[in-house]
C-alpha positions as CSV (number, residue, x, y, z in Angstrom):
1,M,-27.2,-27.0,16.3
2,T,-26.2,-23.6,17.7
3,N,-22.7,-22.2,17.4
4,T,-21.6,-21.8,21.0
5,M,-18.2,-20.6,20.1
6,F,-19.3,-16.9,20.2
7,D,-21.8,-17.3,23.0
8,G,-19.4,-17.6,25.9
9,S,-18.9,-15.0,28.5
10,L,-15.1,-14.9,27.8
11,F,-15.8,-13.3,24.5
12,G,-18.1,-10.8,26.2
13,I,-15.3,-9.9,28.6
14,M,-12.8,-9.6,25.8
15,H,-15.1,-7.4,23.8
16,A,-15.6,-5.1,26.8
17,L,-11.9,-4.8,27.5
18,V,-11.1,-4.0,23.8
19,S,-13.9,-1.4,23.6
20,Y,-12.4,0.4,26.6
21,L,-9.1,0.7,24.7
22,L,-10.3,3.0,22.0
23,Q,-10.2,6.2,24.0
24,P,-6.7,5.6,25.5
25,V,-5.4,4.7,22.0
26,V,-6.8,8.0,20.6
27,I,-5.3,9.9,23.5
28,A,-1.9,8.2,23.0
29,L,-2.0,9.0,19.3
30,L,-2.7,12.6,19.9
31,A,0.1,12.8,22.4
32,L,2.5,11.1,19.9
33,T,1.4,13.6,17.3
34,A,2.3,16.5,19.7
35,W,5.6,14.7,20.4
36,A,6.3,14.4,16.7
37,A,5.8,18.1,16.2
38,I,8.2,18.8,19.0
39,E,10.7,16.4,17.5
40,V,10.5,18.3,14.2
41,G,11.3,21.5,16.0
42,T,14.2,19.8,17.8
43,L,15.5,18.4,14.5
44,F,15.8,21.9,12.9
45,T,17.4,23.3,16.0
46,E,19.9,20.4,16.1
47,R,20.7,20.8,12.4
48,F,21.3,24.6,12.4
49,I,22.6,25.3,15.9
50,G,23.2,22.2,18.1
51,L,25.5,20.1,15.9
52,Q,27.8,23.1,15.2
53,R,28.2,23.7,18.9
54,W,29.0,20.1,19.5
55,R,31.5,20.1,16.6
56,K,33.3,23.0,18.3
57,S,33.2,21.5,21.8
58,G,35.0,18.3,20.8
59,A,33.0,16.3,23.4
60,I,32.7,13.1,21.3
61,D,31.5,10.8,24.1
62,E,28.8,13.2,25.2
63,L,27.6,13.6,21.7
64,E,27.4,9.9,21.2
65,L,25.2,9.6,24.3
66,L,22.9,12.4,23.1
67,A,22.7,10.9,19.6
68,A,21.7,7.5,21.0
69,K,19.0,9.0,23.1
70,R,17.5,11.2,20.4
71,I,17.6,8.5,17.8
72,E,15.9,6.1,20.2
73,R,13.1,8.7,20.7
74,T,12.5,8.9,17.0
75,D,12.7,5.1,16.6
76,F,10.0,4.9,19.3
77,L,7.7,7.2,17.3
78,T,8.4,5.2,14.2
79,R,7.3,1.9,15.7
80,I,4.6,2.8,18.3
81,A,2.5,5.3,16.3
82,P,1.6,2.9,13.4
83,M,0.8,0.2,16.0
84,L,-1.6,2.5,17.8
85,G,-3.1,3.6,14.5
86,L,-3.8,0.0,13.6
87,M,-5.4,-0.6,17.0
88,G,-7.5,2.5,16.5
89,T,-8.5,1.1,13.1
90,L,-9.6,-2.3,14.4
91,I,-11.3,-1.4,17.6
92,P,-14.2,0.5,16.2
93,L,-14.7,-1.8,13.2
94,G,-16.2,-4.6,15.4
95,P,-19.1,-2.4,16.7
96,G,-19.3,-0.8,13.2
97,L,-19.9,-4.1,11.5
98,A,-22.3,-5.1,14.2
99,A,-24.3,-1.9,13.5
100,L,-24.2,-2.6,9.8
101,G,-25.9,-5.9,10.5
102,E,-28.6,-4.1,12.4
103,G,-29.0,-1.5,9.6
104,E,-27.6,1.4,11.6
105,L,-25.5,3.1,9.0
106,S,-24.7,6.2,11.0
107,V,-22.9,4.1,13.6
108,L,-20.9,2.4,10.9
109,T,-20.1,5.7,9.3
110,T,-18.7,7.0,12.6
111,A,-16.8,3.8,13.2
112,M,-15.2,4.0,9.8
113,S,-14.3,7.7,10.2
114,V,-12.5,6.9,13.5
115,A,-10.8,3.9,11.9
116,F,-9.5,5.9,9.0
117,D,-8.5,8.9,11.1
118,T,-6.5,6.8,13.5
119,T,-4.8,4.9,10.7
120,V,-3.7,8.1,8.9
121,L,-2.6,9.8,12.1
122,G,-0.5,6.7,13.2
123,L,1.1,6.5,9.8
124,L,1.8,10.3,9.7
125,V,3.6,10.2,13.1
126,G,5.5,7.1,12.0
127,I,6.7,8.8,8.9
128,V,7.8,11.8,10.8
129,G,9.7,9.6,13.2
130,F,11.3,7.6,10.4
131,V,12.5,10.7,8.5
132,A,13.7,12.4,11.7
133,G,15.6,9.2,12.7
134,R,17.2,8.9,9.3
135,L,18.3,12.5,9.2
136,R,19.6,12.3,12.8
137,R,21.6,9.2,12.1
138,R,23.3,10.8,9.1
139,W,23.9,14.2,10.8
140,Y,25.3,12.6,13.9
141,E,27.6,10.2,11.9
142,Q,28.9,13.2,9.9
143,T,29.5,15.3,12.9
144,L,31.2,12.5,14.8
145,S,33.4,11.7,11.8
146,Q,34.4,15.4,11.5
147,M,35.1,15.6,15.3
148,E,37.3,12.5,15.2
149,A,39.2,13.7,12.2
150,N,39.9,17.0,14.1
151,R,41.4,15.2,17.1
């Protein structure tokens, strides 16, 4: 008796679609990494220049809008980058394990390298987003509290 569960063309189509996802996932992770680096620069500028200017301006409503947008950006990094890292981990493992079954260790080695690299990169960007988001929340809350107290 043969196992027809994995012989169907639907699984072949699914495998082809998933294999095409690796390159976009890697490109998206690299883009998010660049975005995280920009967010770190923005974070320092906010802390040492931007928030002081907002405090002096007294424009509470505008600061609340800005805070919501910037916190949303870091939340996006925090959530999306680890998901992409996981996708980048799982996508090459299928062909890597298939290569192991055929004795092609170099293909498995490459697949494992890509898998670990995307995992680490996704987690790194997620950590940067998480820390930046926490700092922003605290800084904006403090600044808004000071601005409301000075009204």
